[in-house]
C-alpha positions in Angstrom: -84.7 25.8 85.1 -82.6 28.5 86.6 -80.3 30.4 84.3 -77.6 31.4 86.7 -79.3 34.5 88.0 -82.8 35.8 87.5 -83.3 39.4 86.4 -86.1 39.7 89.0 -83.9 38.8 91.9 -83.2 42.4 92.4 -86.4 42.8 94.3 -85.2 40.4 97.0 -82.1 42.4 97.8 -79.7 40.4 95.7 -77.1 42.0 93.4 -78.3 43.4 90.1 -77.2 41.6 86.9 -77.9 42.5 83.3 -78.0 40.3 80.2 -75.1 40.9 77.8 -75.4 38.0 75.3 -75.1 34.3 74.8 -72.2 32.0 74.8 -71.2 29.4 72.2 -73.7 26.9 73.7 -76.7 29.3 73.4 -76.8 30.1 77.2 -77.4 33.7 78.3 -74.5 35.6 79.7 -75.0 38.2 82.4 -72.9 40.8 84.1 -73.2 42.5 87.5 -74.5 46.0 87.5 -72.1 48.4 89.2 -73.3 49.8 92.6 -73.9 53.2 91.2 -76.3 51.8 88.7 -78.3 49.6 91.1 -80.9 52.4 91.6 -82.0 51.9 88.0 -85.5 50.6 87.5 -85.9 47.0 87.0 -86.0 45.7 83.5 -89.5 45.5 82.1 -89.4 43.3 79.1 -93.0 43.9 78.4 -93.2 47.6 79.0 -96.1 47.2 81.5 -96.7 50.9 81.6 -98.9 51.2 78.7 -97.2 48.3 76.9 -94.9 50.6 75.2 -92.2 48.8 73.2 -88.9 49.8 74.7 -86.7 46.8 74.8 -83.4 48.7 75.0 -83.9 51.8 77.1 -86.3 51.4 80.0 -85.9 54.8 81.7 -87.2 55.1 85.2 -89.2 58.3 84.5 -89.6 58.1 80.8 -93.1 57.7 79.7 -93.5 54.8 77.2 -95.2 55.3 73.9 -98.5 53.6 73.5 -98.3 50.5 71.3 -100.6 50.6 68.4 -100.4 47.4 66.4 -102.4 49.0 63.5 -100.6 52.2 63.5 -103.6 54.2 64.7 -103.4 57.6 66.5 -103.6 57.1 70.3 -103.8 60.7 71.2 -100.1 60.9 71.9 -97.6 62.7 69.9 -97.5 61.3 66.4 -93.8 60.9 66.4 -92.4 57.8 68.1 -88.9 57.5 69.4 -86.4 56.3 66.8 -85.3 52.7 67.0 -81.6 52.4 67.6 -80.7 48.8 68.4 -77.0 49.6 68.7 -77.5 52.6 71.0 -75.2 54.8 69.0 -77.3 57.9 70.0 -75.6 60.0 67.4 -78.7 61.1 65.5 -81.5 59.6 67.8 -84.7 61.6 67.8 -86.3 62.0 71.2 -90.0 62.5 72.0 -90.5 65.9 73.5 -92.0 64.3 76.5 -89.6 61.7 76.9 -87.1 61.6 79.7 -83.6 62.9 79.0 -80.7 61.5 80.9 -78.9 64.2 82.8 -75.3 64.1 83.5 -76.0 63.4 87.0 -78.6 60.8 86.3 -78.7 57.3 87.4 -77.7 55.4 84.3 -77.3 55.5 80.5 -79.8 53.8 78.3 -79.5 50.1 78.1 -77.5 48.8 75.1 -77.7 45.0 74.7 -74.4 45.0 72.7 -72.5 46.9 75.2 -72.2 50.1 73.2 -72.1 53.5 74.9 -74.4 56.3 73.9 -71.6 57.9 71.9 -71.3 54.7 69.9 -68.3 53.2 71.7 -67.9 49.5 71.3 -67.3 47.3 74.3 -65.3 44.1 74.1 -67.2 41.0 73.2 -67.5 38.1 75.6 -65.8 35.0 74.3 -65.8 36.5 70.8 -69.6 35.8 70.6 -72.3 38.3 69.6 -74.9 38.8 72.4 -78.5 37.9 71.5 -81.6 39.4 73.2 -84.4 37.0 74.1 -87.5 37.0 71.8 -85.5 38.7 69.1 -83.3 37.4 66.3 -79.7 38.3 66.7 -78.2 40.9 64.5 -76.4 40.0 61.4 -72.7 39.9 62.1 -70.6 42.3 60.2 -67.9 40.9 58.0 -64.6 40.3 59.8 -62.9 42.5 57.3 -65.2 45.4 58.2 -64.9 44.8 61.9 -61.2 45.0 61.6 -61.3 48.0 59.4 -59.6 46.2 56.5 -59.8 47.4 52.9 -61.6 45.7 50.2 -58.8 44.9 47.7 -59.4 44.0 44.0 -57.3 41.6 41.9 -55.9 44.3 39.7 -54.5 46.0 42.8 -52.1 43.2 43.5 -48.6 42.9 41.8 -47.2 39.3 41.9 -43.4 39.2 42.4 -41.6 36.0 41.4 -39.1 35.3 44.1 -35.9 33.5 42.9 -35.7 30.0 43.9 -32.2 28.9 44.9 -33.1 25.3 44.2 -34.6 25.9 40.7 -31.2 25.7 38.9 -30.4 22.5 40.8 -33.7 21.0 39.8 -33.2 22.0 36.1 -29.6 20.5 36.2 -31.0 17.3 37.7 -33.7 17.0 35.0 -31.1 17.6 32.3 -28.8 15.0 33.9 -31.6 12.5 34.0 -32.6 13.2 30.4 -29.0 13.1 29.2 -28.4 9.8 31.0 -31.5 8.3 29.5 -30.5 9.5 26.0 -27.0 8.1 26.5 -28.4 4.8 27.6 -30.6 4.7 24.5 -27.7 5.8 22.3 -25.6 2.9 23.8 -28.3 0.5 23.0 -28.6 1.7 19.4 -24.8 1.5 19.0 -24.8 -2.0 20.4 -27.5 -3.0 18.0 -25.6 -1.4 15.1 -22.4 -3.3 16.1 -24.3 -6.6 16.2 -25.8 -5.9 12.8 -22.4 -4.9 11.4 -20.8 -8.0 12.8 -23.5 -10.2 11.3 -23.1 -8.5 8.0 -19.3 -8.9 8.1 -19.6 -12.6 9.0 -22.1 -13.2 6.3 -19.8 -11.5 3.7 -16.8 -13.4 5.0 -18.7 -16.7 4.8 -19.9 -15.9 1.3 -16.4 -14.8 0.2 -15.0 -18.1 1.6 -17.5 -20.2 -0.2 -17.0 -18.2 -3.4 -13.2 -18.7 -3.1 -13.6 -22.5 -2.5 -16.0 -22.7 -5.5 -13.6 -20.7 -7.7 -10.7 -22.8 -6.6 -12.6 -26.0 -7.1 -12.3 -27.1 -3.5 -15.9 -27.5 -2.6 -16.8 -31.1 -1.9 -19.0 -32.6 -4.6 -18.5 -29.6 -6.9 -14.9 -30.3 -8.0 -13.9 -32.5 -10.9 -10.7 -33.3 -12.6 -11.7 -31.2 -15.6 -12.2 -28.2 -13.4 -8.8 -28.6 -11.8 -7.2 -28.9 -15.2 -9.0 -25.7 -16.4 -7.7 -23.8 -13.4 -4.1 -24.9 -14.0 -4.5 -24.0 -17.6 -5.7 -20.5 -16.8 -2.8 -20.0 -14.5 -0.3 -21.1 -17.2 -2.0 -19.0 -19.8 -0.8 -15.8 -18.0 1.7 -13.7 -20.0 5.2 -13.6 -18.5 8.4 -11.9 -19.6 11.5 -13.8 -18.4 15.2 -12.9 -18.6 18.0 -15.0 -17.2 20.8 -13.2 -15.5 24.2 -14.8 -14.8 26.5 -13.2 -12.2 30.1 -14.0 -12.9 32.6 -13.7 -10.1 35.6 -12.4 -12.0 37.9 -12.7 -8.9 37.1 -16.0 -7.3 35.3 -17.7 -10.2 31.9 -19.3 -10.2 28.5 -18.1 -11.3 25.1 -17.4 -9.8 22.0 -17.7 -11.9 18.5 -16.2 -11.5 15.4 -15.7 -13.6 13.8 -12.3 -13.6 10.0 -12.8 -14.2 7.5 -10.0 -15.0 4.0 -11.4 -14.9 2.2 -8.8 -16.9 -1.2 -10.4 -16.2 -1.1 -10.4 -12.4 1.3 -7.4 -12.2 3.7 -9.4 -10.1 7.5 -9.5 -10.3 9.6 -12.4 -9.1 13.3 -13.3 -8.9 13.6 -17.1 -9.2 17.0 -18.3 -7.9 18.3 -21.4 -9.7 20.8 -23.5 -7.8 24.0 -24.5 -9.6 23.1 -28.2 -8.9 20.0 -28.0 -11.1 20.1 -30.9 -13.6 19.8 -30.0 -17.2 19.5 -32.1 -20.3 21.4 -31.3 -23.5 20.2 -31.8 -27.0 21.8 -35.2 -27.2 20.0 -36.2 -24.0 23.0 -36.1 -21.8 22.6 -34.7 -18.2 24.6 -31.8 -16.9 24.3 -29.2 -14.1 23.5 -25.6 -14.5 27.0 -24.5 -13.4 28.7 -26.7 -16.0 26.2 -25.6 -18.7 27.0 -21.9 -18.1 30.7 -22.6 -18.4 30.6 -25.1 -21.3 27.5 -24.3 -23.4 27.5 -20.5 -23.1 24.5 -18.3 -22.6 22.5 -19.5 -25.6 22.8 -23.2 -24.8 22.0 -22.8 -21.1 19.0 -20.7 -21.9 17.5 -23.5 -24.1 18.3 -26.2 -21.5 16.5 -24.2 -18.8 13.5 -23.8 -21.1 13.5 -27.6 -21.6 13.6 -28.4 -17.9 11.3 -25.7 -16.5 9.0 -25.2 -19.5 9.7 -21.5 -19.7 10.3 -19.2 -22.6 13.2 -17.0 -21.8 13.5 -13.8 -24.0 17.2 -13.0 -23.4 20.3 -13.5 -21.3 21.9 -10.8 -19.1 25.6 -11.4 -18.3 26.4 -9.4 -15.2 30.1 -9.5 -14.2 30.9 -8.4 -10.6 32.6 -5.2 -11.7 29.4 -4.1 -13.6 27.4 -4.9 -10.5 29.6 -2.7 -8.4 29.4 0.1 -10.9 25.6 -0.3 -11.1 25.2 0.1 -7.3 27.5 3.1 -7.2 25.6 4.6 -10.1 22.2 4.4 -8.5 23.5 5.7 -5.1 24.0 2.7 -2.8 21.4 0.2 -1.6 19.9 -1.0 1.7 19.8 -4.7 2.6 18.9 -6.7 5.7 22.1 -8.6 5.9 22.3 -12.0 7.6 26.1 -12.3 8.0 29.3 -10.4 8.7 31.3 -10.3 5.4 35.0 -9.7 5.7 36.8 -7.3 3.3 38.3 -9.4 0.5 41.1 -6.9 0.2 42.0 -7.0 3.9 45.6 -8.0 4.6 45.1 -9.1 8.2 42.5 -11.1 9.9 41.7 -8.6 12.6 40.3 -6.1 10.1 36.7 -4.9 10.7 34.2 -6.6 8.4 33.2 -4.9 5.2 29.5 -5.7 5.7 28.0 -6.0 9.1 25.0 -8.2 10.0 21.9 -6.2 10.7 18.7 -4.5 9.5 18.8 -1.9 6.7 22.5 -1.9 6.2 23.7 0.5 3.6 25.9 -1.1 1.0 28.1 0.6 -1.6 29.1 -1.1 -4.8 32.1 -2.9 -3.3 30.2 -4.1 -0.3 27.2 -5.1 -2.4 29.4 -7.4 -4.6 31.2 -8.8 -1.5 27.8 -9.6 0.1 26.2 -11.1 -3.1 29.2 -13.5 -3.6 29.9 -14.4 0.0 29.5 -18.0 1.0 30.5 -18.7 4.6 32.5 -21.7 5.7 30.3 -24.8 5.8 27.4 -23.0 4.1 25.6 -24.5 1.0 25.6 -22.7 -2.3 21.9 -21.8 -1.7 22.9 -19.4 1.1 25.1 -17.4 -1.2 22.4 -17.5 -3.9 19.9 -16.0 -1.5 22.3 -13.1 -0.7 22.5 -12.5 -4.5 18.7 -12.4 -4.7 18.6 -9.8 -1.8 21.1 -7.5 -3.7 19.1 -7.8 -7.0 15.8 -6.9 -5.3 17.5 -3.9 -3.6 18.9 -2.7 -6.9 15.5 -2.9 -8.5 13.9 -0.9 -5.6 16.6 1.8 -6.1 16.6 1.8 -9.9 14.4 4.4 -11.8 11.0 3.3 -13.0 11.4 5.3 -16.2 12.2 3.2 -19.2 14.4 5.8 -20.8 16.2 6.5 -17.6 16.8 2.8 -17.0 18.1 2.4 -20.5 20.5 5.3 -20.0 21.8 3.6 -16.8 22.4 0.3 -18.7 24.2 2.1 -21.5 26.3 4.0 -19.0 27.6 0.7 -17.6 29.0 -0.2 -21.0 28.1 -3.9 -20.8 28.0 -6.1 -23.8 24.4 -7.3 -24.3 24.0 -10.7 -26.0 21.5 -10.8 -28.8 18.6 -11.0 -29.2 18.5 -8.7 -26.1 19.2 -5.0 -26.7 20.0 -2.1 -24.4 16.5 -0.7 -24.9 14.9 -4.1 -24.1 16.9 -4.6 -21.0 16.3 -1.0 -19.8 12.5 -1.2 -20.3 12.3 -4.6 -18.7 14.3 -3.5 -15.6 12.1 -0.3 -15.3 8.9 -2.4 -15.2 10.4 -4.6 -12.5 11.6 -1.5 -10.6 8.1 -0.2 -10.5 6.8 -3.5 -9.1 9.5 -3.6 -6.5 8.7 0.0 -5.3 5.0 -0.9 -5.0 5.7 -4.0 -3.0 4.6 -6.4 -5.7 7.9 -8.1 -5.9 9.3 -11.3 -4.3 12.2 -13.7 -4.4 11.8 -17.5 -4.6 14.3 -20.3 -4.5 13.8 -23.2 -6.8 13.9 -26.3 -4.6 15.9 -29.2 -6.1 17.1 -32.5 -4.7 20.7 -33.3 -4.0 21.0 -35.0 -7.3 19.7 -31.8 -9.1 16.3 -33.1 -10.0 13.1 -31.1 -9.3 11.0 -32.0 -6.3 7.2 -32.1 -6.2 7.2 -28.9 -4.2 9.2 -27.1 -6.9 6.8 -28.3 -9.5 3.8 -27.0 -7.7 5.0 -23.7 -6.2 7.5 -22.4 -8.6 7.4 -24.1 -11.9 3.6 -24.0 -12.3 2.6 -20.9 -10.3 5.5 -18.6 -11.0 7.0 -19.8 -14.3 3.8 -21.3 -15.7 5.9 -24.2 -17.1 3.0 -26.6 -17.4 1.3 -24.3 -19.8 4.1 -24.7 -22.4 3.0 -26.7 -25.4 5.9 -28.6 -26.8 6.6 -28.4 -30.5 4.8 -30.8 -32.7 8.0 -32.6 -33.6 9.6 -32.3 -30.1 10.5 -35.6 -28.4 8.4 -36.8 -25.5 10.1 -35.8 -22.2 10.4 -38.7 -19.8 11.3 -38.3 -16.1 12.9 -41.4 -14.6 13.1 -42.0 -10.8 15.1 -45.1 -9.8 13.4 -47.0 -7.0 14.8 -50.4 -7.9 17.7 -50.3 -5.5 20.2 -50.8 -8.3 22.1 -47.6 -9.1 23.1 -48.5 -12.6 19.4 -49.0 -13.7 19.1 -45.2 -14.2 21.9 -45.1 -16.8 20.6 -48.1 -18.6 17.0 -46.7 -18.8 18.4 -43.4 -20.1 20.2 -45.1 -22.9 17.1 -47.1 -23.9 14.9 -44.0 -23.9 17.3 -41.9 -25.9 17.6 -44.7 -28.4 13.8 -44.8 -28.6 13.6 -41.2 -29.5 12.5 -39.9 -26.1 14.0 -37.0 -24.1 15.5 -38.1 -20.8 15.0 -36.2 -17.6 16.7 -37.2 -14.4 14.2 -37.8 -11.6 16.7 -38.9 -8.9 16.3 -41.9 -6.7 14.2 -42.8 -3.7 12.9 -45.5 -1.5 12.7 -49.0 -3.0 9.4 -50.0 -4.5 8.3 -53.5 -5.7 6.6 -52.5 -9.0 7.4 -50.1 -11.7 5.0 -47.3 -12.8 4.5 -45.2 -15.9 2.3 -42.1 -15.3 0.8 -39.6 -17.8 -0.9 -36.3 -17.0 -3.8 -36.2 -19.4 -5.5 -38.3 -22.0 -3.4 -36.9 -24.8 -0.3 -38.4 -23.2 -1.7 -42.0 -22.7 -0.3 -43.3 -26.0 3.1 -41.8 -25.3 3.0 -43.5 -21.8 2.2 -46.9 -23.4 5.0 -46.5 -25.8 7.5 -45.6 -23.0 6.4 -48.7 -21.1 7.1 -50.9 -24.2 10.4 -49.3 -24.7 11.5 -50.0 -21.1 10.1 -53.6 -21.2 7.3 -52.9 -18.8 3.8 -54.3 -19.0 0.8 -52.2 -20.1 -0.7 -52.7 -16.6 2.0 -50.3 -15.2 0.5 -47.4 -17.2 -1.9 -45.1 -15.2 -3.1 -41.5 -15.1 -1.8 -39.3 -12.4 0.6 -36.4 -11.4 3.8 -36.1 -13.3 7.0 -34.4 -11.9 8.7 -31.3 -13.3 8.1 -30.4 -16.9 8.0 -34.0 -18.0 5.3 -35.5 -20.2 5.6 -38.9 -18.7 7.0 -40.0 -15.3 8.6 -43.4 -14.8 9.3 -45.1 -11.5 11.7 -48.0 -11.8 10.8 -50.7 -9.3 12.4 -54.0 -8.3 10.6 -55.7 -11.2 12.5 -53.7 -13.8 14.8 -55.9 -15.8 16.9 -53.8 -18.3 17.8 -55.5 -21.5 21.4 -56.6 -22.0 
């Protein structure tokens, strides 16, 4: 195999080449010897002249050193030429007999690595180190040493942290992500808390509703007639202080009556308005109206008759004439009322005069305008409309009146009214002070007693006012008091009411007018409890009714026995 050029080709007249190394594939690399160096002796790799080992510098006239493999003395000079594989030539020792290259000589000693005698380094071919045949290549020097770089140690380095423009953005993004996650978890916790709170509220509401129904005796299967009776009894057993007030219109005439109720058990105050058409029964059993009773029987007689009908226990009577009401309002410093009508000035001489009281919210009324509004009854209005205005004025007076008992007593005494016994100035002042305290606290209301056109009490009045407000059913009649019998005429014959009243009065019973209603075929006698059964049987016998007409049920008003006269009722002649 021919390797490009043979070193021995010089003897045939070809150009001279010399080996400079090997390429990356292991092939030898040659270069052409310049013309001025072609006179150099051919390369003798085996040092044929005496087999001297001179692989790098084959001088033409230099005598080779004898090769002694055992290091013996060959008769030559004992000192051998120094081995300089890199041809630096800086400190090379020459044999005295060796050939020295003169400046004008043919060539410099051969250096396989392309170095000059002075140690200059030639450029490498293809960045590869040249290798000489039959000899291992030299160990490559570290790249750092070839480049003249320094050997740095770790402690010689100083690390500088360069600011990162994106670091703040990354931190902000991480914070945003973390905060959003926390807000989401917080929202979930709040939602769970709301659900739990809602469930608790619903459970408490359900428990409260069931408890109320149980307490009121309205749960199905758990309510009995005895329980209902006990509930009514407990409501009637509440302590109440009641005073009746009569407003006398000294200019136009007429009266307006109301009951001032102080429920000391429930801490509730109430003004109960009594229509003038309310039917009352006298001691002799005769029927009259409230208005007639005030004018004819006086305060004491009317108070007793109201007690009989409503089952109340009135402690005293307060006669309040319109001049005293005017002075009272002026004394406490005017009042505010939500008026429902324009009230003309009673002293006006012409019709075009502006009204004394204007309709509207929170109207300020002086003493004169308060009296005018309390006694005003418009054209075509029922007496109840005027009575409700009187109730508005009374409640407004109580809100403005002092809550101090001594101060209220002083106000009453300043008015100079004549108080009818057994009521005194101190009693009235203390009573009004307690009601004023309730009115200021919002624990005060006004209620109208519903009555029929004939003056009798309706079932609504019996349930809502007589029982709940006045506690009339709780009144126990005196041991010797006559049985109160309420008679409602459903026979279709108007005179049967009067005939039944006469029969009952003659039988020792107290007669209460129950009015009239739709015609019914059979008569009924109803008692409220077992204690009244015997009285009901006696009433039926007195009226000529059979014992089968007697039954237990609800009675009207404050009656002990209720009677419904049907078409089968036949009064005795």
